[in-house]
C-alpha positions in Angstrom: -24.7 -0.3 3.9 -24.4 3.0 2.2 -21.0 3.1 0.4 -18.7 5.9 1.4 -17.7 8.8 -0.4 -13.9 7.4 -0.9 -15.1 4.1 -2.5 -17.6 5.4 -4.9 -14.2 7.6 -6.1 -12.4 4.1 -6.4 -15.4 2.6 -8.3 -15.3 5.5 -10.6 -12.0 5.3 -11.6 -11.8 1.6 -11.8 -14.0 1.8 -14.8 -12.4 4.1 -16.2 -8.9 1.8 -15.7 -11.2 -0.8 -17.3 -12.3 1.4 -20.5 -8.9 2.3 -21.0 -6.6 -0.7 -20.1 -4.7 -0.9 -22.9 -3.4 2.8 -22.4 -3.0 2.1 -18.3 -0.7 -1.2 -19.6 1.7 0.4 -21.3 2.5 2.9 -18.2 0.2 5.7 -19.5 -3.0 7.1 -18.2 -6.4 8.3 -20.0 -6.2 11.6 -18.3 -4.5 14.7 -20.1 -1.3 15.0 -18.6 0.4 18.9 -17.7 3.0 19.7 -20.4 4.5 22.4 -17.7 8.1 22.9 -17.0 8.6 20.7 -13.6 10.6 22.8 -10.7 14.5 21.9 -10.2 14.8 19.3 -7.9 15.4 21.5 -4.7 12.8 23.5 -5.4 10.7 20.7 -5.4 11.9 20.4 -1.8 11.3 23.6 -0.8 8.0 23.6 -2.1 6.9 20.5 -0.6 8.1 21.8 3.1 6.2 25.1 2.1 3.3 23.0 1.6 3.3 20.7 4.7 3.9 23.3 6.9 1.1 25.2 5.3 -1.1 22.4 5.2 -4.1 22.2 7.8 -4.4 18.5 7.4 -2.2 16.2 5.4 -3.3 12.7 3.5 -1.1 10.6 3.0 -1.1 7.8 0.2 1.4 5.0 0.6 1.8 2.3 -2.2 3.9 -0.5 -2.8 6.9 2.1 -4.6 7.2 3.5 -0.5 7.7 -0.3 1.2 10.1 -1.0 -2.3 12.0 2.0 -1.3 13.2 1.0 2.2 14.1 -2.3 1.3 11.0 -4.2 0.9 11.7 -5.0 -3.1 11.3 -8.8 -3.0 7.6 -9.1 -4.6 8.5 -8.8 -8.2 12.0 -9.4 -9.1 14.7 -11.6 -7.8 16.6 -9.2 -5.4 18.8 -9.6 -2.7 16.0 -9.1 -0.5 14.1 -12.1 -2.2 17.0 -14.5 -1.8 17.4 -13.2 1.8 13.7 -14.0 2.6 13.1 -16.6 0.1 16.0 -18.4 -1.4 15.8 -21.9 -0.1 12.0 -21.9 -1.6 13.6 -19.8 -4.9 16.3 -22.8 -5.3 13.8 -25.9 -4.7 11.0 -24.5 -7.4 13.0 -21.6 -9.0 10.3 -18.9 -9.3 11.6 -15.3 -9.2 9.8 -12.6 -6.9 7.6 -13.6 -3.4 4.3 -13.2 -5.7 5.6 -15.6 -8.1 5.5 -17.9 -5.2 2.4 -17.6 -4.1 1.1 -18.5 -7.5 2.9 -21.7 -7.6 1.5 -25.0 -8.2 3.2 -27.2 -5.1 2.7 -30.2 -4.8 1.3 -30.6 -1.0 -0.7 -28.2 1.0 1.7 -28.3 3.6 4.3 -27.1 1.2 2.1 -24.2 -0.4 1.1 -23.2 3.4 5.5 -23.2 4.3 5.5 -20.3 1.5 2.9 -18.4 2.9 3.6 -18.5 6.4 7.3 -17.5 5.2 5.6 -14.9 3.0 3.7 -13.5 6.3 6.5 -13.7 9.0 8.4 -11.7 6.4 6.4 -8.6 6.6 4.5 -9.1 10.1 8.4 -9.5 11.6 10.2 -6.5 9.4 11.4 -3.6 11.6 9.5 -0.2 10.4 11.8 0.9 7.6 13.7 4.3 7.0 11.4 5.6 4.7 8.5 5.3 6.9 10.6 6.8 9.6 11.5 10.1 8.1 7.8 10.0 7.1 7.2 10.0 10.4 9.0 12.9 11.3 8.1 15.2 8.7 4.7 14.3 9.9 4.9 15.3 13.7 2.9 17.9 15.1 0.5 17.6 12.0 -3.6 16.5 11.5 -3.2 13.4 8.7 -4.4 10.2 8.1 -3.1 7.5 6.1 -4.6 5.8 3.2 -2.6 2.8 2.1 -2.8 -0.1 -0.7 0.1 -1.9 1.5 -0.6 -5.3 3.5 2.7 -5.5 4.9 2.0 -3.6 8.3 4.2 -1.2 8.1 1.9 1.5 8.8 0.5 0.1 11.6 3.6 -0.3 13.8 3.7 3.3 13.7 0.2 4.6 14.2 -3.1 3.6 15.5 -5.4 1.8 13.6 -7.9 4.8 13.5 -5.2 7.1 11.5 -5.0 4.2 8.9 -7.0 2.7 6.1 -6.2 -0.5 4.9 -8.1 -0.7 1.5 -6.5 -4.0 0.4 -5.9 -5.7 3.3 -3.5 -6.5 5.8 -1.2 -9.1 6.6 -1.6 -9.7 10.6 -5.2 -11.3 9.7 -7.0 -14.2 8.7 -11.0 -15.4 6.6 -12.7 -18.2 5.4 -11.0 -18.8 2.2 -14.8 -19.7 1.4 -16.2 -16.6 3.0 -18.9 -18.3 4.3 -18.8 -15.5 7.7 -18.3 -12.2 8.1 -15.0 -12.7 10.6 -11.6 -12.0 10.1 -8.6 -13.7 12.8 -5.9 -13.2 14.0 -2.5 -14.5 12.1 0.1 -13.9 13.9 0.5 -16.4 16.6 -0.4 -19.0 13.7 2.2 -18.3 11.5 4.6 -18.2 14.2 4.0 -21.8 15.0 4.1 -22.9 11.4 7.4 -20.9 10.8 8.8 -23.0 14.0 7.3 -26.3 12.8 9.1 -25.7 9.5 12.7 -24.8 10.8 14.9 -25.4 7.7 12.6 -27.2 5.5 10.2 -26.4 3.5 6.9 -28.2 4.2 4.6 -28.0 7.8 2.8 -30.4 8.8 -1.1 -30.8 7.0 -3.1 -30.6 10.6 -1.2 -27.2 11.4 -3.1 -25.4 8.2 -5.1 -23.0 9.4 -8.9 -23.3 9.0 -12.1 -21.1 9.5 -13.2 -22.1 12.8 -17.5 -22.0 11.6 -16.9 -24.1 8.6 -13.2 -25.8 8.5 -12.0 -24.5 4.9 -8.7 -23.5 4.8 -8.5 -19.7 6.1 -6.5 -17.5 4.0 -5.1 -13.6 4.3 -7.0 -11.2 4.5 -5.6 -9.4 1.6 -6.7 -8.2 -1.9 -5.3 -10.4 -5.2 -3.9 -13.4 -3.9 -7.7 -15.3 -3.5 -11.3 -15.0 -2.1 -11.0 -11.1 -0.5 -13.8 -10.4 2.0 -14.7 -7.7 1.4 -17.2 -7.3 4.5 -17.4 -5.1 7.5 -13.4 -4.5 8.5 -13.0 -3.6 4.6 -16.0 -1.3 4.6 -14.5 0.1 7.8 -11.2 1.0 5.9 -12.9 3.2 3.2 -15.5 4.8 6.1 -12.2 5.9 8.0 -10.5 7.7 5.0 -14.4 9.2 3.7 -15.0 10.7 7.1 -11.4 12.1 7.2 -11.8 14.0 4.0 -15.3 14.9 4.4 -14.1 16.7 7.7 -11.7 18.1 6.4 -12.9 19.2 3.2 -13.1 22.9 3.8 -9.4 23.5 4.8 -5.9 23.8 3.4 -5.5 19.9 2.6 -2.6 18.3 1.6 -2.6 15.0 -0.5 0.8 13.0 -0.4 1.1 10.2 -2.6 3.7 7.6 -2.7 4.8 4.9 -4.8 1.9 4.2 -6.7 2.2 2.1 -9.6 0.6 1.1 -13.0 -1.5 -1.9 -11.9 -3.4 0.1 -9.1 -3.7 4.2 -10.2 -7.5 3.7 -9.1 -7.0 2.9 -5.3 -4.8 6.3 -4.7 -3.3 8.0 -7.6 -6.8 9.2 -9.4 -9.0 9.2 -6.6 -6.5 11.9 -5.3 -6.2 13.4 -8.9 -10.3 14.1 -8.2 -10.3 15.2 -5.3 -7.6 17.9 -5.3 -9.9 19.0 -8.5 -13.2 19.0 -5.9 -11.6 20.6 -2.9 -11.3 24.4 -2.8 -8.0 24.4 -0.9 -6.1 21.3 -2.0 -2.4 20.6 -2.9 -1.2 17.4 -4.7 2.5 16.3 -4.6 3.5 12.5 -5.5 6.5 11.2 -5.7 7.7 8.4 -7.6 10.7 6.3 -8.8 9.2 5.7 -12.4 6.9 8.1 -13.3 5.7 11.6 -13.2 2.1 12.0 -14.1 0.2 15.4 -13.1 -3.4 16.1 -14.8 -3.2 19.4 -16.9 -6.4 20.1 -14.9 -4.6 20.3 -11.4 -0.9 21.3 -12.7 -1.4 24.6 -10.6 -2.3 22.6 -7.3 0.2 19.9 -7.7 3.5 18.6 -8.1 4.7 15.2 -9.7 8.1 14.1 -8.7 10.5 11.9 -10.2 13.0 10.3 -8.3 14.1 7.9 -5.3 11.3 8.0 -2.3 13.6 7.0 0.0 16.1 10.4 -0.9 13.4 12.4 -0.9 12.2 11.8 2.2 14.9 12.4 3.8 15.8 15.3 2.0 12.5 16.7 3.0 13.1 15.7 6.6 16.6 17.6 6.7 14.9 20.6 5.2 12.4 21.0 7.8 14.9 20.8 10.1 17.2 23.1 9.0 14.1 25.6 8.7 
């Protein structure tokens, strides 16, 4: 299969990331940034509302900061939400942050799968968080498409599969840990069964560990970052969806909205959005981030980088649109 347009952009930016890795690790970028004085927050809200209303189509790029803004902030630190969902494991093993639990050297596979089931169940069953609901209200009546690096299923609880590209996987699916086949299968029911079997404990019977129906190897979540991520048909479909949407709307007034991209993964949403804003004739770019306000000099007249709380920003934009 020929590589899709958006995947080609990602590959290019991954190469850039590798070349300038030390800069990215310091929270910077290899791109020359704008020194233009940003608008005031009120003016940024007004400009965002104007751009949304005038856009013929919108591409939303949702990253980890968007979920964190709504309370899904248990991945890296010992937060209240981490203690709520993973407290019994933290007390037993001493790690802090849900991702640390994925890397812990458990003594048995039953213990590992008890933790993994808890991790998946936490996101599979989470309600749609308020920033996502506010974003949904903002997008009402617009032609839009969602691109996300989040695997927590928030967007697919709101929108049909054909409107969402999940390019780093999805917690609702398992794959073969050995990649013996180009298949994914349901993780919801097995996870629910493991949670019931675990109860208040921290282990499951090892005969409950999900296995590949073809080779018998352990299954594993279809997600990048934890193991041998399957970049097969389902993966390519995600890139095909976002590529097709952008190519179909390339000549229109297209707005790229980016939320919560960190410095570990700028190559999946942020830098491709920069390149597309530069390339497409009527594109405009808006990024909102609690830590970084990075805007390339080359697109300083076609974009804004807003430093602030994503949840508050979305609520303020929603209210401003209601008032108009």
